[in-house]
Each structure stands twice: as C-alpha cells, then as structure tokens.
C-alpha positions, 0 to 999 in steps of 0.5 A: 500500500502506498503511504499518503503524503500526510501520513508520511509527513507525520511519520517523519516528524515523529522520527525527527522528534525521537532523534532530537530527544536525549537518550534516557540515562542508564538506571543507577542499578543497571550501571553499578551491577557487575562493576567495581568501585575503587575506594582511595584512602588518603592515609597509610594502612593500619591507621585510623582512616584505613580502619574506618574505610575497611569496615565501611567498605564491607557494608556500603555496597549492600546499600548501593543499587546493583551491589557493586564490588569495592576495593580499598586502595591506600594513597597516603602521600602528602598527607592525603593530598595525593588522593585528593588531587587524584580524585579531582583530576585523574579519576573517572567521573562516572561514580566508580571512584570514592575517596576517604579523605584526610580531614584537613585536605579540603581546606588546604586550597583555602590556606594557600597550599600550592600542592592542592590542585583541586577545588574542594567545594566542587567535590560531591561530598557523600558524608563523614563517618565521624568527627576527628577529635585530636588530642595531645598526649605523653607516655605514662613515664613522662614527667609532663602530665598536663597542658600547663606543664607543656607550657613550661617544659619542652615535649618532643612529639612525633609527626608525619608529613608537614600537612599532617595533624601531628605536625600542624596541631603542636605548632598551632598550640605553640603559637596560640597557647605558648606550649613548647612542643618540639615536633620531630616530623617524617614518621610514617603516616598511620602507625609510625608515630605510635611506634615511636612513642612506645619505643621511647624515641619521643615523649608523645604525640600531639594531633592524634585522633582519640578515635584512632587510639581507641581503634588501634591502640586501645591498650594505651587507654585501658592500661593507663599508658598515656597522659592526655594533655588537651583535646582539640574539638568544638565539643569535649569528648565524653570519654575525656570530661576532665581534659581541657579543650584548647578552645576554652584555653584561648582567651584572645578573641582574634586567636579564638576565631583562628582556632575555630576556623582550624577546628572546622578541619576536624569537625569534617572528621573522616569525609568521603567524596566523589569527584566533580561531574558524576551524574546527579542520580548516582551522587544521590544514590551513593549519598543514600547508600552512605547514610544507610550504611551509617544506620546499618545495625551490622555496620554499627556493631562491627565498628563497635567491635573495632572500637570505631566511634560513629558520629556521622555528618551528611554530605550537605553538612560538609558542604556547609562547613566548607562554605563557612570556612571559605567565606571567613574574613581574609585576616582570619584565613591568613593567620590560620594558614600561617599556623597550618602551613607556615611555609606558605604551601611551598 
C-alpha cells in the first residue's frame, strides 16, 4: 500500500522528534551491577582512616543499587593530598571512584597550599563517618602530665608529613597557647608515630585522633599508658570530661576565631567524596547508600567491635562547613594558614 503524503509527513516528524530527544540515562542499578568501585584512602594502612574505610567498605555496597564490588586502595602521600588531587583530576567521573579523605585536605586550597590542585567545594561530598577529635598526649613515664606543664617544659612529639595533624596541631598550640612542643616530623603516616612513642624515641604525640587510639591502640587507654594533655574539638569528648579543650584555653578573641576556623578541619572528621561531574542520580544514590550504611545495625556493631566511634555528618553538612570556612574574613584565613602551613604551601 502506498503511504499518503500526510501520513508520511507525520511519520517523519515523529522520527525527527525521537532523534532530537536525549537518550534516557542508564538506571543507577543497571550501571553499578557487575562493576567495581575503587575506594582511595588518603592515609597509610593500619591507621585510623584505613580502619574506618575497611569496615565501611564491607557494608556500603549492600546499600548501593546493583551491589557493586569495592576495593580499598591506600594513597597516603602528602598527607592525603595525593588522593585528593587524584580524585579531582585523574579519576573517572562516572561514580566508580570514592575517596576517604584526610580531614584537613579540603581546606588546604583555602590556606594557600600550592600542592592542592583541586577545588574542594566542587567535590560531591557523600558524608563523614565521624568527627576527628585530636588530642595531645605523653607516655605514662613522662614527667609532663598536663597542658600547663607543656607550657613550661619542652615535649618532643612525633609527626608525619608537614600537612599532617601531628605536625600542624603542636605548632598551632605553640603559637596560640605558648606550649613548647618540639615536633620531630617524617614518621610514617598511620602507625609510625605510635611506634615511636612506645619505643621511647619521643615523649608523645600531639594531633592524634582519640578515635584512632581507641581503634588501634586501645591498650594505651585501658592500661593507663598515656597522659592526655588537651583535646582539640568544638565539643569535649565524653570519654575525656576532665581534659581541657584548647578552645576554652584561648582567651584572645582574634586567636579564638583562628582556632575555630582550624577546628572546622576536624569537625569534617573522616569525609568521603566523589569527584566533580558524576551524574546527579548516582551522587544521590551513593549519598543514600552512605547514610544507610551509617544506620546499618551490622555496620554499627562491627565498628563497635573495632572500637570505631560513629558520629556521622551528611554530605550537605560538609558542604556547609566548607562554605563557612571559605567565606571567613581574609585576616582570619591568613593567620590560620600561617599556623597550618607556615611555609606558605611551598
């Protein structure tokens, strides 16, 4: 049968309309089914970030549509900077690479670190497993047992890289509180500083997460092998109600604003992110998977067995904290940057 001109015209118009419409995006479940996600950990094996990431990896995929596999890869160079740069510039943008960042790396660009080749505000933040509440401690045999004594007596502490908390925190306290911490940097991230303390190479560590000690050196606590001098957090740890908080010891208002800005780095704690450019539906699915994991009874029980504190923040909350930090007055940022990276990011 010969098609009429009118019918042929309608058929052609319908075909043209179909060609003009964008192709439907692949459903999230179909995309992730049979795939493998890489979880980059911005610190060394055996440390706190690594311990959290490996427990997280055991449970998160059950909450991701399509149940992909996941493999953990450590990228500890430059205090987590390598992992952040890799995620931003060299990773896929499909949603198959997640980074478990170190807490401070997102603010390194703000503080002028030239090695930071990324805009932290463009990451797709999934959430944080817990706040990173650092403490300063000495070994039980050391004569310095309080922060006041550390203001009068030199305390040698082990540190990792220049941008690590174990280097930044003691130098910051020296500037703001007048302590006399002498940082010996260059220890391997993860367990190097703890081993140095136990071996008697140093007096202690300043800038180590309390949750890391509970997870990897719980005997220090149960065996009363350490003196906790001060804690670094917006809110005091329930485990340490009698240990002073640095924020309460800083009396100068200008210095307090500087310390508050620096503490935002810790409030973000143990943040996880996707690179920029990941399709919105996959970002949403992975955020829901992250939130679901934080509420998963088996994950919570496994974390408790490993002495891992779970105090999650949402991806949206991390974005809010970063917006607050990047909007801080320039003089406050400059002073904080000087304390965090006195070499100016060189």
